[in-house]
C-alpha positions in Angstrom: 62.0 -23.3 18.2 62.1 -23.5 22.0 59.5 -22.0 24.2 62.1 -19.8 25.9 63.3 -18.5 22.5 59.8 -17.8 21.4 59.1 -15.9 24.6 62.2 -13.7 24.0 61.1 -13.1 20.5 57.6 -12.1 21.6 59.0 -9.7 24.1 61.4 -8.2 21.5 58.6 -7.7 19.1 56.5 -5.9 21.8 59.4 -3.6 22.7 60.2 -2.9 19.0 56.5 -2.0 18.4 56.6 0.4 21.4 59.7 2.1 20.0 58.5 2.8 16.5 58.7 6.5 15.5 55.1 7.4 14.7 54.2 3.7 14.7 54.5 3.0 10.9 57.1 1.2 8.8 58.4 2.9 5.7 58.2 1.4 2.2 60.1 2.9 -0.7 62.3 5.9 -0.8 62.1 9.6 0.0 60.7 11.6 -3.0 63.6 12.9 -5.1 62.3 16.5 -4.7 63.9 16.6 -1.2 67.3 15.4 -2.3 67.3 17.7 -5.3 66.8 20.6 -3.0 70.2 19.9 -1.5 73.5 21.0 -3.1 76.7 19.0 -2.7 78.2 18.8 0.8 81.2 21.1 1.1 84.0 20.9 3.7 83.4 23.2 6.6 84.6 26.7 5.8 84.6 27.8 9.4 86.5 26.5 12.5 83.2 25.8 14.3 79.5 25.9 14.0 77.3 27.2 16.9 74.1 25.1 16.9 72.9 26.4 20.3 73.2 30.0 19.4 71.6 29.4 16.0 68.6 27.7 17.5 68.2 30.3 20.3 68.5 33.3 18.0 65.7 31.8 15.8 63.2 31.8 18.7 60.4 32.6 18.7 59.5 31.4 15.2 57.0 29.5 13.2 57.9 28.0 9.9 55.9 26.0 7.4 57.8 23.0 6.0 57.0 20.3 3.5 57.0 16.8 4.9 58.3 14.0 2.7 57.7 10.4 3.9 59.2 7.3 2.3 56.2 5.4 3.6 54.0 7.2 1.0 56.2 6.4 -1.9 58.7 8.2 -4.1 56.0 9.9 -6.2 53.9 11.1 -3.3 53.1 14.8 -2.8 54.4 16.2 0.5 52.1 17.3 3.3 52.6 20.5 5.3 53.9 20.7 8.8 54.5 23.7 11.1 57.7 23.8 13.1 57.6 26.1 16.2 60.6 27.2 18.2 59.7 28.9 21.6 61.9 30.1 24.4 60.7 30.8 27.9 61.1 34.2 29.6 64.0 33.0 31.7 65.7 31.7 28.6 66.6 28.4 30.3 64.0 26.2 28.5 63.3 25.8 24.8 60.5 24.1 23.0 60.5 22.5 19.5 57.1 21.5 18.2 55.8 19.9 15.0 52.1 20.3 14.1 50.1 19.3 11.1 47.9 21.6 9.0 45.0 21.2 11.4 47.3 22.3 14.3 47.4 18.7 15.7 50.5 18.1 17.7 52.8 15.6 16.0 55.9 15.9 18.3 57.1 18.1 21.1 60.7 18.2 22.3 61.6 20.0 25.5 65.1 21.3 25.9 66.9 22.6 29.0 70.0 24.9 29.0 73.1 23.0 29.9 76.7 24.3 30.3 77.5 22.7 26.9 74.4 23.8 25.0 70.8 22.8 24.7 70.0 19.3 25.9 66.8 17.3 25.2 65.1 16.5 28.5 61.9 14.9 27.2 59.9 14.3 24.0 56.2 13.7 23.5 54.8 11.7 20.6 51.0 11.7 20.8 50.6 9.1 18.0 52.5 6.6 20.1 50.9 7.9 23.3 54.3 8.1 25.1 56.5 10.6 26.8 60.2 9.8 26.5 62.6 11.1 29.2 66.4 11.3 28.9 68.6 11.1 32.0 70.7 13.2 32.1 69.2 15.5 29.4 70.8 14.5 26.1 73.0 17.2 24.4 71.6 17.9 21.0 72.6 21.5 20.1 76.2 22.1 21.5 77.4 25.6 22.0 80.3 24.9 19.6 81.0 22.0 17.3 84.2 21.7 15.3 84.7 19.6 12.2 86.0 16.1 13.1 85.4 16.7 16.8 82.1 15.0 17.5 80.4 15.3 20.9 79.2 12.0 22.4 77.0 11.3 25.4 75.5 8.2 27.1 72.1 8.5 28.7 69.3 6.5 30.2 66.0 6.5 28.3 62.7 6.2 30.2 59.5 5.7 28.3 56.3 6.7 30.1 52.7 6.3 29.0 51.2 9.7 28.1 48.1 9.1 30.1 50.1 8.3 33.3 53.5 10.0 33.0 54.4 9.1 36.6 54.5 5.3 35.7 57.4 3.6 33.8 56.6 1.7 30.6 60.1 0.9 29.4 63.7 1.6 30.3 66.7 1.5 28.0 70.2 3.0 27.5 71.5 5.0 24.6 74.6 6.6 23.1 74.2 9.9 21.2 76.8 11.4 18.8 76.6 15.0 17.4 79.0 15.9 14.5 79.5 18.9 12.2 79.5 17.4 8.7 80.0 20.5 6.5 78.3 23.2 4.6 75.5 22.7 2.2 73.1 24.9 0.2 69.4 24.2 0.8 66.9 25.3 -1.8 63.6 26.0 -0.1 60.3 25.0 -1.7 60.0 28.7 -2.7 63.3 28.5 -4.6 65.4 30.5 -2.1 69.0 29.3 -1.8 70.2 29.2 1.9 73.7 28.4 3.0 73.4 26.0 5.9 75.5 24.0 8.3 74.8 20.3 8.3 74.8 18.7 11.8 74.3 14.9 12.1 73.0 13.2 15.3 73.4 9.5 15.6 71.3 7.8 18.4 71.8 4.2 19.2 69.4 2.8 21.9 69.1 -0.6 23.4 65.8 -1.6 25.1 66.1 -5.2 26.2 66.2 -7.3 23.0 65.3 -4.4 20.8 67.8 -2.0 19.2 67.0 1.5 17.7 69.4 3.2 15.3 68.3 6.7 14.4 70.2 9.2 12.3 68.9 12.8 12.3 70.4 15.4 9.9 69.8 19.1 10.7 70.5 21.9 8.3 70.9 25.1 10.4 71.1 28.6 9.1 71.6 31.9 11.1 68.4 33.8 11.9 66.3 31.0 10.4 67.1 28.0 12.6 66.2 24.7 11.1 65.7 25.0 7.3 65.7 21.2 6.6 65.6 18.0 8.6 65.8 14.3 7.8 65.2 11.4 10.2 66.1 7.8 9.3 65.4 5.1 11.9 65.7 1.3 12.0 64.3 -0.9 14.7 65.6 -4.4 15.0 64.9 -7.2 17.4 67.2 -10.2 17.8 69.0 -9.0 14.6 65.8 -9.0 12.5 64.5 -5.7 11.0 61.2 -4.7 12.5 60.7 -1.3 11.0 62.5 1.3 8.8 61.5 5.0 8.7 62.7 7.7 6.4 61.1 11.2 6.7 62.3 14.7 5.8 61.3 18.3 6.2 62.1 21.2 3.9 61.4 24.8 4.6 58.6 26.3 2.5 58.1 29.7 4.1 58.5 31.6 7.4 55.4 32.5 9.2 55.0 35.3 11.8 57.0 34.8 15.0 55.3 32.9 17.8 54.8 34.6 21.1 57.3 33.8 23.8 55.7 31.3 26.2 56.7 29.5 29.4 57.8 26.0 28.8 58.4 25.1 32.4 56.4 22.1 33.7 
């Protein structure tokens, strides 16, 4: 092994560690309770789904969801997470937050209104102590999404340390693909059957010698917003697997609506 190769490997490992979602590697599989809550995927019964309108109409809202994590094993009991959707008074900025049972922030995503829908401008992950910025903002919730007509965007990804957001910690590039997969029935933890549209987002990022592949599946329902969510992420460096993450959220119950707040910075 040459010194130069070892140096490249060391850099790749550092970048991969930086990019880990939540900073932990998954072991095992998602508890079957989550997958059993999903009915079979059916072909789309509508010409288009409208993710931006569904998300916007659900705000303001607070929901309690069950968090399933493959890192805890297939037999583990889920923890509880609050998902908050907030829209500012000008209705041009939208906030998605995940908080644990003690109201500790797990993740914050800040969206801006774009001509094509809601686009992710930045995300904050306190556990990793980073703020991630997308330039231009990355379209996540299109106004309209037709079957077999995915929307694709290329963006720059800028990673900033949370303690000093004005400094740059890492730069990369990414491609993001949003597609309407079909219709699926989601059975909530309370046993309610909800007809939802399944939207899949595939994010592929390159950060030097590290590569991130993240697939996010969103189950969206009118008036409710996000009723289930699954994130699967793989981080590799020089072709070697560094980390694999598999987490899912399933609606348990709706809480009272959140007050509308300003999400401007």
